[in-house]
Backbone as XML, in Angstrom:
<?xml version="1.0"?>
<chain id="A" units="angstrom">
  <residue number="1" name="UNK">
    <atom name="N" x="75.165" y="179.188" z="120.623"/>
    <atom name="CA" x="74.522" y="179.119" z="119.020"/>
    <atom name="C" x="75.986" y="178.240" z="118.726"/>
  </residue>
  <residue number="2" name="UNK">
    <atom name="N" x="77.119" y="178.715" z="118.287"/>
    <atom name="CA" x="77.841" y="178.358" z="117.810"/>
    <atom name="C" x="78.337" y="176.868" z="118.093"/>
  </residue>
  <residue number="3" name="UNK">
    <atom name="N" x="77.878" y="176.879" z="119.840"/>
    <atom name="CA" x="78.438" y="175.240" z="119.497"/>
    <atom name="C" x="77.140" y="174.402" z="119.762"/>
  </residue>
  <residue number="4" name="UNK">
    <atom name="N" x="76.299" y="174.696" z="119.255"/>
    <atom name="CA" x="74.896" y="174.006" z="119.117"/>
    <atom name="C" x="75.628" y="173.327" z="117.516"/>
  </residue>
  <residue number="5" name="UNK">
    <atom name="N" x="76.016" y="173.916" z="116.947"/>
    <atom name="CA" x="76.427" y="174.019" z="114.811"/>
    <atom name="C" x="77.893" y="173.079" z="115.569"/>
  </residue>
  <residue number="6" name="UNK">
    <atom name="N" x="78.787" y="173.707" z="116.055"/>
    <atom name="CA" x="79.817" y="172.950" z="116.150"/>
    <atom name="C" x="79.553" y="171.059" z="116.669"/>
  </residue>
  <residue number="7" name="UNK">
    <atom name="N" x="78.863" y="171.144" z="117.455"/>
    <atom name="CA" x="77.869" y="169.753" z="118.422"/>
    <atom name="C" x="77.554" y="168.406" z="116.644"/>
  </residue>
  <residue number="8" name="UNK">
    <atom name="N" x="76.794" y="169.401" z="116.596"/>
    <atom name="CA" x="75.729" y="169.174" z="115.003"/>
    <atom name="C" x="77.390" y="168.474" z="113.951"/>
  </residue>
  <residue number="9" name="UNK">
    <atom name="N" x="78.544" y="169.091" z="113.796"/>
    <atom name="CA" x="78.826" y="168.811" z="112.620"/>
    <atom name="C" x="79.945" y="167.521" z="113.169"/>
  </residue>
  <residue number="10" name="UNK">
    <atom name="N" x="80.031" y="167.590" z="114.283"/>
    <atom name="CA" x="80.636" y="166.421" z="115.461"/>
    <atom name="C" x="80.214" y="164.834" z="115.157"/>
  </residue>
  <residue number="11" name="UNK">
    <atom name="N" x="78.380" y="165.096" z="114.851"/>
    <atom name="CA" x="77.570" y="164.448" z="115.231"/>
    <atom name="C" x="77.410" y="163.403" z="113.682"/>
  </residue>
  <residue number="12" name="UNK">
    <atom name="N" x="77.930" y="164.612" z="112.622"/>
    <atom name="CA" x="77.221" y="163.827" z="111.470"/>
    <atom name="C" x="78.790" y="163.007" z="111.173"/>
  </residue>
  <residue number="13" name="UNK">
    <atom name="N" x="79.888" y="163.843" z="111.298"/>
    <atom name="CA" x="81.402" y="163.651" z="110.904"/>
    <atom name="C" x="81.729" y="161.774" z="111.683"/>
  </residue>
  <residue number="14" name="UNK">
    <atom name="N" x="81.566" y="162.157" z="113.162"/>
    <atom name="CA" x="81.247" y="160.095" z="113.959"/>
    <atom name="C" x="79.981" y="159.054" z="113.227"/>
  </residue>
  <residue number="15" name="UNK">
    <atom name="N" x="78.697" y="159.937" z="113.142"/>
    <atom name="CA" x="77.648" y="159.100" z="112.490"/>
    <atom name="C" x="78.513" y="158.642" z="111.240"/>
  </residue>
  <residue number="16" name="UNK">
    <atom name="N" x="79.042" y="159.088" z="110.247"/>
    <atom name="CA" x="79.699" y="158.761" z="109.448"/>
    <atom name="C" x="80.595" y="157.726" z="109.671"/>
  </residue>
  <residue number="17" name="UNK">
    <atom name="N" x="81.959" y="157.959" z="110.981"/>
    <atom name="CA" x="82.768" y="156.489" z="110.880"/>
    <atom name="C" x="82.248" y="155.669" z="111.038"/>
  </residue>
  <residue number="18" name="UNK">
    <atom name="N" x="80.343" y="155.875" z="112.524"/>
    <atom name="CA" x="80.548" y="154.635" z="112.402"/>
    <atom name="C" x="79.931" y="153.763" z="111.177"/>
  </residue>
  <residue number="19" name="UNK">
    <atom name="N" x="78.827" y="154.475" z="110.243"/>
    <atom name="CA" x="78.417" y="153.588" z="109.134"/>
    <atom name="C" x="80.062" y="152.701" z="108.643"/>
  </residue>
  <residue number="20" name="UNK">
    <atom name="N" x="80.132" y="154.009" z="108.037"/>
    <atom name="CA" x="82.190" y="152.874" z="107.669"/>
    <atom name="C" x="82.194" y="152.526" z="107.923"/>
  </residue>
  <residue number="21" name="UNK">
    <atom name="N" x="82.381" y="151.943" z="109.817"/>
    <atom name="CA" x="83.133" y="151.280" z="110.356"/>
    <atom name="C" x="81.434" y="150.001" z="109.728"/>
  </residue>
  <residue number="22" name="UNK">
    <atom name="N" x="81.055" y="150.167" z="110.077"/>
    <atom name="CA" x="80.209" y="148.428" z="109.646"/>
    <atom name="C" x="79.421" y="148.695" z="108.471"/>
  </residue>
  <residue number="23" name="UNK">
    <atom name="N" x="80.168" y="148.905" z="107.423"/>
    <atom name="CA" x="80.125" y="148.606" z="105.848"/>
    <atom name="C" x="80.772" y="147.350" z="106.071"/>
  </residue>
  <residue number="24" name="UNK">
    <atom name="N" x="80.511" y="146.380" z="105.290"/>
    <atom name="CA" x="81.430" y="145.014" z="105.018"/>
    <atom name="C" x="82.295" y="145.201" z="104.560"/>
  </residue>
  <residue number="25" name="UNK">
    <atom name="N" x="83.279" y="144.264" z="104.170"/>
    <atom name="CA" x="85.617" y="144.781" z="103.043"/>
    <atom name="C" x="83.917" y="143.984" z="102.495"/>
  </residue>
  <residue number="26" name="UNK">
    <atom name="N" x="84.921" y="144.908" z="101.747"/>
    <atom name="CA" x="84.743" y="144.071" z="99.976"/>
    <atom name="C" x="85.527" y="142.993" z="99.401"/>
  </residue>
  <residue number="27" name="UNK">
    <atom name="N" x="85.008" y="142.120" z="98.763"/>
    <atom name="CA" x="85.145" y="141.672" z="98.293"/>
    <atom name="C" x="86.510" y="141.248" z="97.358"/>
  </residue>
  <residue number="28" name="UNK">
    <atom name="N" x="87.548" y="140.129" z="97.152"/>
    <atom name="CA" x="88.407" y="140.974" z="96.292"/>
    <atom name="C" x="88.159" y="140.281" z="95.474"/>
  </residue>
  <residue number="29" name="UNK">
    <atom name="N" x="89.058" y="141.136" z="93.881"/>
    <atom name="CA" x="89.223" y="140.703" z="92.319"/>
    <atom name="C" x="90.555" y="140.475" z="92.269"/>
  </residue>
  <residue number="30" name="UNK">
    <atom name="N" x="91.912" y="139.503" z="93.593"/>
    <atom name="CA" x="92.432" y="139.206" z="92.689"/>
    <atom name="C" x="92.450" y="138.187" z="92.698"/>
  </residue>
  <residue number="31" name="UNK">
    <atom name="N" x="92.395" y="137.413" z="91.039"/>
    <atom name="CA" x="92.335" y="136.243" z="91.147"/>
    <atom name="C" x="93.714" y="135.270" z="90.355"/>
  </residue>
  <residue number="32" name="UNK">
    <atom name="N" x="94.588" y="136.583" z="91.504"/>
    <atom name="CA" x="95.609" y="135.833" z="91.074"/>
    <atom name="C" x="95.945" y="134.762" z="92.477"/>
  </residue>
  <residue number="33" name="UNK">
    <atom name="N" x="94.793" y="134.869" z="93.922"/>
    <atom name="CA" x="94.839" y="133.910" z="94.454"/>
    <atom name="C" x="94.717" y="132.646" z="94.324"/>
  </residue>
  <residue number="34" name="UNK">
    <atom name="N" x="93.184" y="132.278" z="93.063"/>
    <atom name="CA" x="93.210" y="131.533" z="93.348"/>
    <atom name="C" x="94.435" y="130.159" z="92.321"/>
  </residue>
  <residue number="35" name="UNK">
    <atom name="N" x="94.381" y="128.714" z="93.421"/>
    <atom name="CA" x="95.785" y="127.376" z="93.153"/>
    <atom name="C" x="96.458" y="128.936" z="93.757"/>
  </residue>
  <residue number="36" name="UNK">
    <atom name="N" x="96.845" y="128.760" z="95.362"/>
    <atom name="CA" x="97.453" y="129.781" z="96.324"/>
    <atom name="C" x="97.590" y="128.799" z="97.086"/>
  </residue>
  <residue number="37" name="UNK">
    <atom name="N" x="97.418" y="127.341" z="97.218"/>
    <atom name="CA" x="96.873" y="126.280" z="98.277"/>
    <atom name="C" x="95.665" y="126.399" z="99.088"/>
  </residue>
  <residue number="38" name="UNK">
    <atom name="N" x="95.459" y="127.008" z="99.013"/>
    <atom name="CA" x="93.583" y="127.675" z="99.504"/>
    <atom name="C" x="92.797" y="127.326" z="98.081"/>
  </residue>
  <residue number="39" name="UNK">
    <atom name="N" x="90.993" y="126.767" z="98.849"/>
    <atom name="CA" x="89.917" y="127.113" z="98.184"/>
    <atom name="C" x="89.562" y="127.917" z="97.872"/>
  </residue>
  <residue number="40" name="UNK">
    <atom name="N" x="89.350" y="128.347" z="96.262"/>
    <atom name="CA" x="88.859" y="129.822" z="96.298"/>
    <atom name="C" x="86.738" y="129.868" z="95.549"/>
  </residue>
  <residue number="41" name="UNK">
    <atom name="N" x="86.349" y="130.525" z="95.462"/>
    <atom name="CA" x="85.331" y="130.803" z="94.793"/>
    <atom name="C" x="84.838" y="132.087" z="93.930"/>
  </residue>
  <residue number="42" name="UNK">
    <atom name="N" x="85.370" y="132.162" z="93.266"/>
    <atom name="CA" x="84.370" y="132.895" z="92.247"/>
    <atom name="C" x="83.302" y="133.346" z="91.885"/>
  </residue>
  <residue number="43" name="UNK">
    <atom name="N" x="82.481" y="134.668" z="92.152"/>
    <atom name="CA" x="81.237" y="135.620" z="91.268"/>
    <atom name="C" x="81.642" y="135.895" z="90.789"/>
  </residue>
  <residue number="44" name="UNK">
    <atom name="N" x="80.968" y="135.888" z="88.977"/>
    <atom name="CA" x="80.688" y="136.496" z="88.064"/>
    <atom name="C" x="79.087" y="137.601" z="88.592"/>
  </residue>
  <residue number="45" name="UNK">
    <atom name="N" x="80.432" y="138.526" z="89.065"/>
    <atom name="CA" x="78.528" y="140.031" z="89.937"/>
    <atom name="C" x="78.503" y="141.044" z="88.424"/>
  </residue>
  <residue number="46" name="UNK">
    <atom name="N" x="77.381" y="140.573" z="88.885"/>
    <atom name="CA" x="76.453" y="141.752" z="87.474"/>
    <atom name="C" x="75.451" y="142.747" z="88.100"/>
  </residue>
  <residue number="47" name="UNK">
    <atom name="N" x="76.007" y="143.471" z="87.718"/>
    <atom name="CA" x="75.459" y="144.915" z="88.798"/>
    <atom name="C" x="72.920" y="145.439" z="88.066"/>
  </residue>
  <residue number="48" name="UNK">
    <atom name="N" x="73.408" y="144.096" z="86.893"/>
    <atom name="CA" x="72.024" y="145.062" z="86.595"/>
    <atom name="C" x="71.157" y="143.459" z="87.287"/>
  </residue>
  <residue number="49" name="UNK">
    <atom name="N" x="71.944" y="142.898" z="87.794"/>
    <atom name="CA" x="71.188" y="141.387" z="88.089"/>
    <atom name="C" x="70.808" y="141.212" z="89.745"/>
  </residue>
  <residue number="50" name="UNK">
    <atom name="N" x="69.391" y="141.811" z="90.445"/>
    <atom name="CA" x="69.456" y="141.645" z="91.942"/>
    <atom name="C" x="69.287" y="140.499" z="92.292"/>
  </residue>
  <residue number="51" name="UNK">
    <atom name="N" x="69.805" y="140.318" z="91.494"/>
    <atom name="CA" x="70.203" y="138.516" z="92.417"/>
    <atom name="C" x="72.173" y="138.404" z="93.155"/>
  </residue>
  <residue number="52" name="UNK">
    <atom name="N" x="72.651" y="139.305" z="91.941"/>
    <atom name="CA" x="74.653" y="139.354" z="93.158"/>
    <atom name="C" x="74.468" y="140.631" z="93.745"/>
  </residue>
  <residue number="53" name="UNK">
    <atom name="N" x="73.644" y="141.325" z="94.402"/>
    <atom name="CA" x="73.418" y="142.027" z="95.653"/>
    <atom name="C" x="73.683" y="141.307" z="96.098"/>
  </residue>
  <residue number="54" name="UNK">
    <atom name="N" x="72.340" y="140.270" z="96.470"/>
    <atom name="CA" x="72.008" y="139.392" z="97.438"/>
    <atom name="C" x="73.185" y="137.564" z="98.124"/>
  </residue>
  <residue number="55" name="UNK">
    <atom name="N" x="73.830" y="138.027" z="96.625"/>
    <atom name="CA" x="74.650" y="136.933" z="96.772"/>
    <atom name="C" x="76.279" y="137.422" z="97.806"/>
  </residue>
  <residue number="56" name="UNK">
    <atom name="N" x="76.010" y="138.747" z="97.463"/>
    <atom name="CA" x="77.547" y="139.061" z="97.093"/>
    <atom name="C" x="76.733" y="139.200" z="98.936"/>
  </residue>
  <residue number="57" name="UNK">
    <atom name="N" x="76.022" y="139.280" z="99.685"/>
    <atom name="CA" x="75.507" y="139.878" z="100.950"/>
    <atom name="C" x="75.923" y="138.229" z="101.600"/>
  </residue>
  <residue number="58" name="UNK">
    <atom name="N" x="75.802" y="136.932" z="100.475"/>
    <atom name="CA" x="76.345" y="135.741" z="101.223"/>
    <atom name="C" x="77.042" y="135.466" z="101.525"/>
  </residue>
  <residue number="59" name="UNK">
    <atom name="N" x="77.550" y="135.640" z="100.675"/>
    <atom name="CA" x="79.797" y="135.787" z="100.133"/>
    <atom name="C" x="80.332" y="136.533" z="101.701"/>
  </residue>
  <residue number="60" name="UNK">
    <atom name="N" x="79.970" y="137.404" z="102.046"/>
    <atom name="CA" x="80.244" y="138.533" z="102.955"/>
    <atom name="C" x="80.548" y="137.922" z="104.634"/>
  </residue>
  <residue number="61" name="UNK">
    <atom name="N" x="78.841" y="136.889" z="104.366"/>
    <atom name="CA" x="78.314" y="135.905" z="105.640"/>
    <atom name="C" x="79.085" y="134.759" z="106.059"/>
  </residue>
  <residue number="62" name="UNK">
    <atom name="N" x="79.022" y="134.759" z="104.540"/>
    <atom name="CA" x="79.838" y="133.182" z="104.670"/>
    <atom name="C" x="81.921" y="133.709" z="105.016"/>
  </residue>
  <residue number="63" name="UNK">
    <atom name="N" x="82.009" y="134.773" z="104.248"/>
    <atom name="CA" x="83.526" y="135.013" z="104.875"/>
    <atom name="C" x="83.816" y="135.549" z="106.258"/>
  </residue>
  <residue number="64" name="UNK">
    <atom name="N" x="83.055" y="136.589" z="106.577"/>
    <atom name="CA" x="82.318" y="136.623" z="107.798"/>
    <atom name="C" x="82.672" y="135.051" z="109.386"/>
  </residue>
  <residue number="65" name="UNK">
    <atom name="N" x="81.913" y="134.073" z="108.126"/>
    <atom name="CA" x="81.510" y="132.450" z="109.182"/>
    <atom name="C" x="83.137" y="131.932" z="109.463"/>
  </residue>
  <residue number="66" name="UNK">
    <atom name="N" x="83.642" y="131.926" z="107.676"/>
    <atom name="CA" x="85.346" y="130.968" z="108.170"/>
    <atom name="C" x="86.185" y="131.788" z="107.902"/>
  </residue>
  <residue number="67" name="UNK">
    <atom name="N" x="86.291" y="133.803" z="107.765"/>
    <atom name="CA" x="87.966" y="133.997" z="107.178"/>
    <atom name="C" x="88.334" y="133.690" z="105.968"/>
  </residue>
  <residue number="68" name="UNK">
    <atom name="N" x="90.211" y="133.393" z="106.279"/>
    <atom name="CA" x="90.606" y="133.487" z="105.856"/>
    <atom name="C" x="90.026" y="131.859" z="105.107"/>
  </residue>
  <residue number="69" name="UNK">
    <atom name="N" x="89.912" y="131.181" z="104.926"/>
    <atom name="CA" x="90.695" y="129.549" z="105.448"/>
    <atom name="C" x="90.480" y="129.606" z="103.860"/>
  </residue>
  <residue number="70" name="UNK">
    <atom name="N" x="89.393" y="130.747" z="103.283"/>
    <atom name="CA" x="89.021" y="129.936" z="101.859"/>
    <atom name="C" x="89.385" y="131.989" z="101.249"/>
  </residue>
  <residue number="71" name="UNK">
    <atom name="N" x="89.261" y="131.401" z="99.695"/>
    <atom name="CA" x="88.966" y="132.740" z="99.102"/>
    <atom name="C" x="87.880" y="133.345" z="98.849"/>
  </residue>
  <residue number="72" name="UNK">
    <atom name="N" x="87.548" y="133.964" z="98.478"/>
    <atom name="CA" x="86.282" y="134.928" z="97.883"/>
    <atom name="C" x="86.278" y="136.008" z="97.551"/>
  </residue>
  <residue number="73" name="UNK">
    <atom name="N" x="86.005" y="135.719" z="96.097"/>
    <atom name="CA" x="86.959" y="136.615" z="94.933"/>
    <atom name="C" x="85.568" y="136.377" z="93.813"/>
  </residue>
  <residue number="74" name="UNK">
    <atom name="N" x="85.907" y="138.338" z="93.200"/>
    <atom name="CA" x="84.632" y="138.819" z="92.518"/>
    <atom name="C" x="85.070" y="138.607" z="91.124"/>
  </residue>
  <residue number="75" name="UNK">
    <atom name="N" x="84.338" y="138.715" z="90.224"/>
    <atom name="CA" x="85.231" y="139.363" z="89.096"/>
    <atom name="C" x="83.720" y="140.170" z="88.397"/>
  </residue>
  <residue number="76" name="UNK">
    <atom name="N" x="83.631" y="141.184" z="87.585"/>
    <atom name="CA" x="82.364" y="141.850" z="87.649"/>
    <atom name="C" x="81.930" y="141.537" z="85.930"/>
  </residue>
  <residue number="77" name="UNK">
    <atom name="N" x="80.923" y="141.322" z="85.412"/>
    <atom name="CA" x="80.906" y="140.599" z="84.362"/>
    <atom name="C" x="80.742" y="141.661" z="83.027"/>
  </residue>
  <residue number="78" name="UNK">
    <atom name="N" x="81.107" y="142.629" z="83.542"/>
    <atom name="CA" x="81.630" y="143.721" z="82.349"/>
    <atom name="C" x="82.466" y="144.206" z="82.474"/>
  </residue>
  <residue number="79" name="UNK">
    <atom name="N" x="83.363" y="143.609" z="83.008"/>
    <atom name="CA" x="84.367" y="144.430" z="83.267"/>
    <atom name="C" x="85.404" y="143.340" z="81.908"/>
  </residue>
  <residue number="80" name="UNK">
    <atom name="N" x="86.075" y="144.446" z="81.192"/>
    <atom name="CA" x="86.948" y="143.843" z="79.891"/>
    <atom name="C" x="88.179" y="143.868" z="80.364"/>
  </residue>
  <residue number="81" name="UNK">
    <atom name="N" x="88.683" y="143.948" z="81.331"/>
    <atom name="CA" x="90.519" y="143.444" z="81.833"/>
    <atom name="C" x="89.994" y="141.953" z="82.461"/>
  </residue>
  <residue number="82" name="UNK">
    <atom name="N" x="88.681" y="141.298" z="82.676"/>
    <atom name="CA" x="88.976" y="140.066" z="83.673"/>
    <atom name="C" x="88.526" y="138.542" z="81.536"/>
  </residue>
  <residue number="83" name="UNK">
    <atom name="N" x="88.409" y="139.573" z="80.667"/>
    <atom name="CA" x="87.178" y="138.487" z="79.641"/>
    <atom name="C" x="88.793" y="136.711" z="79.264"/>
  </residue>
  <residue number="84" name="UNK">
    <atom name="N" x="89.435" y="137.074" z="79.621"/>
    <atom name="CA" x="90.191" y="136.522" z="79.440"/>
    <atom name="C" x="89.659" y="135.210" z="81.289"/>
  </residue>
  <residue number="85" name="UNK">
    <atom name="N" x="89.928" y="135.576" z="81.625"/>
    <atom name="CA" x="89.391" y="134.537" z="82.870"/>
    <atom name="C" x="87.854" y="134.061" z="82.458"/>
  </residue>
  <residue number="86" name="UNK">
    <atom name="N" x="87.056" y="135.305" z="81.777"/>
    <atom name="CA" x="85.645" y="135.009" z="81.200"/>
    <atom name="C" x="85.476" y="133.761" z="80.428"/>
  </residue>
  <residue number="87" name="UNK">
    <atom name="N" x="86.200" y="133.923" z="79.526"/>
    <atom name="CA" x="86.399" y="133.155" z="78.308"/>
    <atom name="C" x="86.995" y="132.144" z="78.482"/>
  </residue>
  <residue number="88" name="UNK">
    <atom name="N" x="88.371" y="131.633" z="79.414"/>
    <atom name="CA" x="88.221" y="130.755" z="79.614"/>
    <atom name="C" x="87.456" y="129.798" z="80.230"/>
  </residue>
  <residue number="89" name="UNK">
    <atom name="N" x="86.758" y="130.216" z="81.251"/>
    <atom name="CA" x="86.084" y="129.630" z="82.239"/>
    <atom name="C" x="84.423" y="129.231" z="81.658"/>
  </residue>
  <residue number="90" name="UNK">
    <atom name="N" x="84.065" y="129.843" z="80.629"/>
    <atom name="CA" x="82.724" y="130.171" z="80.403"/>
    <atom name="C" x="82.074" y="130.426" z="81.131"/>
  </residue>
  <residue number="91" name="UNK">
    <atom name="N" x="81.841" y="131.621" z="81.034"/>
    <atom name="CA" x="81.795" y="132.275" z="82.774"/>
    <atom name="C" x="79.948" y="133.483" z="82.410"/>
  </residue>
  <residue number="92" name="UNK">
    <atom name="N" x="79.475" y="133.608" z="82.609"/>
    <atom name="CA" x="77.758" y="133.714" z="82.892"/>
    <atom name="C" x="77.478" y="135.066" z="83.637"/>
  </residue>
  <residue number="93" name="UNK">
    <atom name="N" x="76.781" y="135.622" z="84.030"/>
    <atom name="CA" x="76.432" y="135.919" z="84.953"/>
    <atom name="C" x="75.465" y="135.410" z="86.352"/>
  </residue>
  <residue number="94" name="UNK">
    <atom name="N" x="76.394" y="135.859" z="87.596"/>
    <atom name="CA" x="75.323" y="135.392" z="88.336"/>
    <atom name="C" x="75.831" y="133.848" z="88.596"/>
  </residue>
  <residue number="95" name="UNK">
    <atom name="N" x="77.790" y="133.487" z="87.845"/>
    <atom name="CA" x="77.739" y="132.159" z="88.213"/>
    <atom name="C" x="78.243" y="131.937" z="89.547"/>
  </residue>
  <residue number="96" name="UNK">
    <atom name="N" x="79.293" y="131.306" z="89.743"/>
    <atom name="CA" x="80.123" y="130.817" z="91.305"/>
    <atom name="C" x="80.353" y="129.548" z="90.753"/>
  </residue>
  <residue number="97" name="UNK">
    <atom name="N" x="81.820" y="130.152" z="90.765"/>
    <atom name="CA" x="82.615" y="129.076" z="90.189"/>
    <atom name="C" x="84.180" y="128.441" z="91.479"/>
  </residue>
  <residue number="98" name="UNK">
    <atom name="N" x="84.706" y="127.664" z="91.591"/>
    <atom name="CA" x="84.528" y="126.835" z="92.624"/>
    <atom name="C" x="86.046" y="125.960" z="92.418"/>
  </residue>
  <residue number="99" name="UNK">
    <atom name="N" x="86.806" y="126.678" z="93.736"/>
    <atom name="CA" x="88.940" y="125.949" z="92.734"/>
    <atom name="C" x="89.385" y="125.648" z="94.181"/>
  </residue>
  <residue number="100" name="UNK">
    <atom name="N" x="89.991" y="123.656" z="93.436"/>
    <atom name="CA" x="91.025" y="123.808" z="93.980"/>
    <atom name="C" x="91.794" y="124.135" z="95.169"/>
  </residue>
  <residue number="101" name="UNK">
    <atom name="N" x="93.268" y="123.768" z="96.264"/>
    <atom name="CA" x="93.800" y="124.824" z="96.485"/>
    <atom name="C" x="94.814" y="124.369" z="95.260"/>
  </residue>
  <residue number="102" name="UNK">
    <atom name="N" x="94.719" y="124.112" z="94.267"/>
    <atom name="CA" x="95.620" y="123.733" z="93.022"/>
    <atom name="C" x="95.570" y="124.695" z="91.607"/>
  </residue>
  <residue number="103" name="UNK">
    <atom name="N" x="94.323" y="125.313" z="92.117"/>
    <atom name="CA" x="93.498" y="126.444" z="90.988"/>
    <atom name="C" x="93.037" y="125.717" z="89.813"/>
  </residue>
  <residue number="104" name="UNK">
    <atom name="N" x="92.063" y="124.415" z="90.429"/>
    <atom name="CA" x="91.326" y="123.755" z="89.606"/>
    <atom name="C" x="90.162" y="123.670" z="90.165"/>
  </residue>
  <residue number="105" name="UNK">
    <atom name="N" x="89.529" y="124.210" z="88.926"/>
    <atom name="CA" x="88.463" y="123.756" z="88.759"/>
    <atom name="C" x="87.488" y="122.665" z="88.865"/>
  </residue>
  <residue number="106" name="UNK">
    <atom name="N" x="86.430" y="122.614" z="90.374"/>
    <atom name="CA" x="85.276" y="121.503" z="90.291"/>
    <atom name="C" x="84.630" y="121.965" z="90.089"/>
  </residue>
  <residue number="107" name="UNK">
    <atom name="N" x="83.571" y="121.991" z="90.407"/>
    <atom name="CA" x="82.534" y="122.732" z="90.468"/>
    <atom name="C" x="82.006" y="124.075" z="89.985"/>
  </residue>
  <residue number="108" name="UNK">
    <atom name="N" x="81.343" y="124.250" z="89.494"/>
    <atom name="CA" x="80.492" y="125.966" z="89.300"/>
    <atom name="C" x="78.460" y="125.733" z="89.365"/>
  </residue>
  <residue number="109" name="UNK">
    <atom name="N" x="77.843" y="126.840" z="90.164"/>
    <atom name="CA" x="76.375" y="127.105" z="90.383"/>
    <atom name="C" x="76.235" y="128.058" z="90.140"/>
  </residue>
  <residue number="110" name="UNK">
    <atom name="N" x="75.051" y="127.974" z="89.981"/>
    <atom name="CA" x="74.358" y="129.596" z="89.857"/>
    <atom name="C" x="74.367" y="129.875" z="91.202"/>
  </residue>
  <residue number="111" name="UNK">
    <atom name="N" x="74.200" y="131.578" z="91.176"/>
    <atom name="CA" x="72.957" y="132.939" z="92.429"/>
    <atom name="C" x="72.450" y="132.267" z="92.967"/>
  </residue>
  <residue number="112" name="UNK">
    <atom name="N" x="71.642" y="131.986" z="93.395"/>
    <atom name="CA" x="71.764" y="131.911" z="95.116"/>
    <atom name="C" x="71.855" y="130.715" z="95.555"/>
  </residue>
  <residue number="113" name="UNK">
    <atom name="N" x="73.548" y="130.853" z="96.103"/>
    <atom name="CA" x="73.632" y="129.375" z="97.063"/>
    <atom name="C" x="73.643" y="130.934" z="99.438"/>
  </residue>
  <residue number="114" name="UNK">
    <atom name="N" x="73.264" y="130.752" z="99.828"/>
    <atom name="CA" x="73.475" y="131.063" z="100.939"/>
    <atom name="C" x="75.003" y="130.166" z="101.669"/>
  </residue>
  <residue number="115" name="UNK">
    <atom name="N" x="74.896" y="131.199" z="103.378"/>
    <atom name="CA" x="76.509" y="131.476" z="102.990"/>
    <atom name="C" x="77.299" y="129.980" z="103.870"/>
  </residue>
  <residue number="116" name="UNK">
    <atom name="N" x="75.532" y="129.938" z="104.296"/>
    <atom name="CA" x="76.415" y="127.385" z="104.743"/>
    <atom name="C" x="76.367" y="126.722" z="104.017"/>
  </residue>
  <residue number="117" name="UNK">
    <atom name="N" x="75.367" y="127.056" z="102.615"/>
    <atom name="CA" x="76.075" y="126.720" z="101.298"/>
    <atom name="C" x="77.884" y="126.187" z="100.889"/>
  </residue>
  <residue number="118" name="UNK">
    <atom name="N" x="77.487" y="128.186" z="100.623"/>
    <atom name="CA" x="79.273" y="128.500" z="99.921"/>
    <atom name="C" x="80.698" y="127.476" z="100.895"/>
  </residue>
  <residue number="119" name="UNK">
    <atom name="N" x="79.614" y="127.951" z="102.669"/>
    <atom name="CA" x="80.799" y="127.543" z="103.139"/>
    <atom name="C" x="81.398" y="125.589" z="102.689"/>
  </residue>
  <residue number="120" name="UNK">
    <atom name="N" x="80.216" y="125.191" z="102.894"/>
    <atom name="CA" x="80.496" y="123.519" z="103.014"/>
    <atom name="C" x="80.688" y="123.182" z="101.494"/>
  </residue>
  <residue number="121" name="UNK">
    <atom name="N" x="80.892" y="124.124" z="100.787"/>
    <atom name="CA" x="80.722" y="123.642" z="99.384"/>
    <atom name="C" x="82.748" y="123.862" z="98.841"/>
  </residue>
  <residue number="122" name="UNK">
    <atom name="N" x="82.744" y="124.586" z="100.245"/>
    <atom name="CA" x="84.727" y="124.960" z="100.473"/>
    <atom name="C" x="85.395" y="124.459" z="101.174"/>
  </residue>
  <residue number="123" name="UNK">
    <atom name="N" x="84.661" y="123.866" z="102.612"/>
    <atom name="CA" x="84.860" y="122.766" z="103.027"/>
    <atom name="C" x="85.132" y="121.349" z="103.213"/>
  </residue>
  <residue number="124" name="UNK">
    <atom name="N" x="84.312" y="121.206" z="101.764"/>
    <atom name="CA" x="84.761" y="119.500" z="101.603"/>
    <atom name="C" x="85.448" y="118.712" z="101.074"/>
  </residue>
</chain>
């Protein structure tokens, strides 16, 4: 009986480890990467919009496809620490802001944009 419970505990721990390994890496929030020589996309994530989760999934897909060739960044819509950024670029929830390697805003779109289109905009 004792071995049975041990086996169950070990199985649950292994399942949690596997599930954690399969989770996507969180999208970076470090806006200081804008202008570091790589193109960047900043997504204004709003927890209250279902499109935000869909767009986050597409950003993760794009990041898997092109890796570190571009900066994939996120700003949470309600985060008061990012008010300067949001005011400077007049952002709205679900905005996608595209910056060149020098940090200049070159395009603005609204979510939902699929991974392939994101990559195309970042590699033009």
